[in-house]
N, C-alpha and C positions, 0 to 999 in steps of 0.2 A: 722691941724693934724687930722688924722682919729681917731675916738673913737673906742676903742676895749674894750668891757665890760669884766671886770674881773669876776672870779667865784663868788666873794663876791657880786658884783653888780648884777650878774645874779640871785643869791639866793634872794637878797633883792627885786629885781623886781618881781620875781615869787611870793614871799610872799605878796607883795602889790597887785598883781593881784588876788591871792587867797582871800586876805582880801576883795577886792572889790566884788568878786563873792559871798563870804559868806555874806557880807553886803547886796548885792543885793538880795540874796536868803532870808535873814532875813526880808528884806523889803516886799518881795512877801508873805512870811509866815505871817508876821504881818498883811498885807493887807487882806489876806485870813481869818485870825482869826477875824479881825474887821468886815469883811463882814458877816461871820457866826454869830457873836454876834448880828449884826444889824438885820439879818434875824430872829434870835431867838426872838429878842425883838419886831419884827414887829407885830402890832396888828393883831389878827386873828378873823375870824367870822365863827361860825358854825350854822347849822340849825337843830333844834329839831322838829320833826314831831310827834304830839301826838293826843290823842282823846279829844273830846270836853270838857268833864267835868274836865279835869286836869288843865285847864287854871289858875284858882285862885291859886292853889298850886304852879305852876311853876312861876307865877308872883312874888311870895315871895322867892322861892328857887334860881332862876337865879341870882338876884343881890347879894345874899350871896356868890355864887360860883365865880362870876366875881370879887368880891372884894378879896376873898381868893386867887384866881389864880394870881391876880396882886401883892398881898403882897408876895406870895411865889416865883414867877418867874420874876417879874418885867414886865411881858408882859400883855398887855390889850387884853381882849377877849370880844366879843359881841356875845351873843347867841340869834339868831333869832328863831321865833317859827311859827308853823302852826298848827291850831287845826281844827278838824272836826270829823265826824263819822269814827271809826277805820277802817271799811271796805273800805270806800272811800279814806282814807289816805293811806292805804296799796296799793290800785290800783294806786294812784298818784305817790308814790315812785317807784313802778314797771315801771310806764310809763314815768319816767324821772325827778320827783321832787328830787333834789339832797340832800336828808337828810344826815346829818352826824350821827345822832342818831334817833332812833324811840322808842318812849315810847307809845306803843299801848295797846289796851284794853285786849289783850289775846295773848298767845303764838302762837295760830293758825295763826294770821295775820303775825307775824314775820317769821313763817315757810314759808309762801307764798313768802316773800321777799327773803328768803334763797333759795327757789326753783327757783327763777328768777335769781340766780347767784350773788346777790348783798351782801349777808351776808354769811360768811363762816360757815359750820357746826360746832357745838360745842360751839356756842355763849353763850349757857346757862351756861357753866362752866367758863366764863370770869369774872363773878361777884358772890358775895355771894348769897345764897338762890336761886340758879338756875336762877339768873338774874331777880327774881321777886322783885319789889320795893314796891308794895302796895297790900293790900287785901281789899275786900269789900264783901258785900252780897246784895241780891235782897231785896228791900223795897217796900211796898205797900203804895202809897199815897191814902188816902180816903177822901170823902167829909165830911164837918162839921157834927158831930153827927153820922157819919158812918151809914147812913140810910139803906144800903144794908147789914150791919152786916158782913163785910168782914175782916177776920183775918187770914185765912189759904188758902192754895192752893186749897182745895176742894171747897171753897166758890166762886171760879172763874168759876166752872162748873155749870153755871146758866144762862139761856137765858136772864134773866132780868138784868144781870150785864154787863155793857158796859166797855170793857177793853181798855186801852191805853198802847201800847208798841211800841218801834221803830222797824224798818225793819231789820231783821237779815242779809239781803244782804248788807246793808250799815253800820250797827251799831254793834260794839262789845258788847255793853251793851244788845242789843236785843238778841244776841246769848247766853249770860249768862242767860237772862230771859228764853229763850227756854230750856236751859239745866236745869234750876231750875224747870220749869214745868215738864219736862220729868223725872228728877231724883226724884221729889216728889212722883212719882209712883213706879219707878223701885228700888229705895233704901229703900222702905218701904214694899217690898214683892210683888209688882205688876209686871205683865208681860209687855213685850214690846208692845204687842197688846193692853193691857189696857192703856199704856202710850200714844200710838198713838191715840186711841179713845178720851182720855181726852184732849190731846193737840189740836186735831182737833176741839173739841167742844169749847175750850177756844178761839181759833183764829176765830171761827165763830162769836164771840162776839166782835171782833176788827174791828172797822169801818175804821180807818185810820192807816197808818204805817209811822210815822215821820222818817226822814232820820237819826237822831242821838238822843242820850239821852237828850241833852239839848233842842232840838226841841220838844221832847216828853213831857218834863216838861212844856214847854210853851203851848203846846196843851191842857194839863190838867189844868194848873194853870191860864193861861192868857185867853185862849179861852173857858174855861169852858166845855171842852169835856170829856165825860166818867165818870164812877162811881169809877174807880180805875186805878191808874197808876203804872205800874211795872217799876222800875228804880233802879239805884245805890243808896245804902244807903247814900253815901256822897252827892248826889243831895238832898235827903230829909233833911239831916242835914243842908246844906247850905241854903236851902229854908226856913227852920224854923228860922235859925239865922238871915237871912236878913229880916224876916217878910213877905216874899213873900208867904209862906204857913205855917201856924202855927198849923194846925191840926195834932195831933200826928200820926206818921206813924206806920205801922205794919211790923214786921219781921216774915214771915212764917217759920215754923220749921217742918222738916229740911230745910236747905238752902244750896245754892251752894256757895262754897268759890271762890270768884272772885279774880283772880291773874293777876296783871298788870306787864308786863315785860319791861325791857330796853335793847336795843341792839345797838351796833355801826354798822353802815353800811360800811363794810370793803371796798368795791369798791370805795365808795365816799370819805371816809377819806384819802385813799391812793392817790386818784386823787387830793384832795384839800390840802394834807399835814397837816391834822388836827387830825391825830390819837391820838397824845399824849394828847391834850386838851379834845378831845371827850371821851377818856377812863377815864380821870380824872373826868369829869363831871358825867359819869355813876357811878363811885365809890362814888362820893360826895353824891349821892342820898341815900346812906346808913348811912350817917353821922347823929349824933344826931340832928343837926340843920334842915336838910332836912326832916328827919322822923317826927320831931315835926311839921314842916310846913304841911306835909301831914295829920297828925292827926288833926291839927287845921282847915283843910279844908275837914274833914269828912272821910278820908281814914284810914283804919286800918293798923297799922305799921307792919313791918316784922322783926325788930331788937329787941334785948333784951332791949336796952335803950328806944327805941320807945314804946315798950309794957309797960314798967314801967311808962313812961310819960302818956300813954293812959289809965291807970288803972282807971276804973269807968266811962269812957267816952262813952263806947259802950254797947249796950244791949248784953247779952249772948245768943247765939243761936247755935244749933248743925249744923254742916256743912258736906257736902260731896264734893269731888273734881272731877275734870275732869277725873282723873284716873279711876273713876267708869265706864267711857264710853270708856276706852282704850287709853286715851291721845289725844292730839290735832291732831296728824297726822290722827288718825282714825276718830275723830269727824269731821274734815274738809271734809273728804270724805263721811262718812256715813250720817251725819246730814246736812251739808251745801254745799256739792259738787253739781255739775249739776245733776239733777234728784234724789237728795238725799231726806232725810225725810222732810226737810223744803219745798222743791219744791212740794213734793207729798201732804203734809198737806195743803199748801197754795192753791193749785189748788182745793182741796176738800172743803176748807172753804170759797170759793168765788163763 
């Protein structure tokens, strides 16, 4: 007998078919959700490119963030690092080192990466304090007993004083040293012509130009070169703490306020799919734990909590900022650009 489906059976069949489709769709949706969850929990790796003297601080900060991220998200993250002179690190990122974040010695280096199209304009507004995570000042390392009686900027204007400082072409710290020297004249009533003459005289007393701040410390401390070393205050603090160099350091007054920024490298994090964790790490650097680690490694803090923790740990000194010279965009061009003041002074000092 031929089978002729009734209207009821047709409705039941249609319902079963719809149920199967829905069930199938639900399976696809569930699979998609599971895949997305698996991807979200997949371990990630990011690269932080920074300048030489931050290594000790980041060695303490990074494990703290990795543990906190795992606790909050369930995802494991590994932060790889690269350290070197800020200028050299900047060039490496521009030339293809795929940093997810850059924690360089000065805003001027981050601006160069921005100009290369890797960081979007406005990165300063992405984090508190215009994305500055640490402060410091220029310190003078002197020999035991300070035989040359060096305590102020003016004391460097002496043919008998052998000065050690890194190369401004490769070192961010050296550029801060240069601005400290220059500003010691122009912020105390001197003219730019007087500043040029003074800085030229000082650099005539510089025999070698190490590539970065850490190598400059080694040149003075381990190789015994020079009567005075110009370097970051945090280098002096760490050298004293480790017993590497226990002679009291000098802080010339007025001094330049050294500002160290952090920035996410937009093009790279979008390529790697690491924006969320990179931005979280940048924000973590303002946390009490991170600021405490910076202080413990000789950096001056930028947050209220950090400053409370640091009370009494740093010498008081009057400071001027890079804004005295028109900001980093102007400084990059006027002082350190091709044919700029540094090039002119270097050629006359050699």
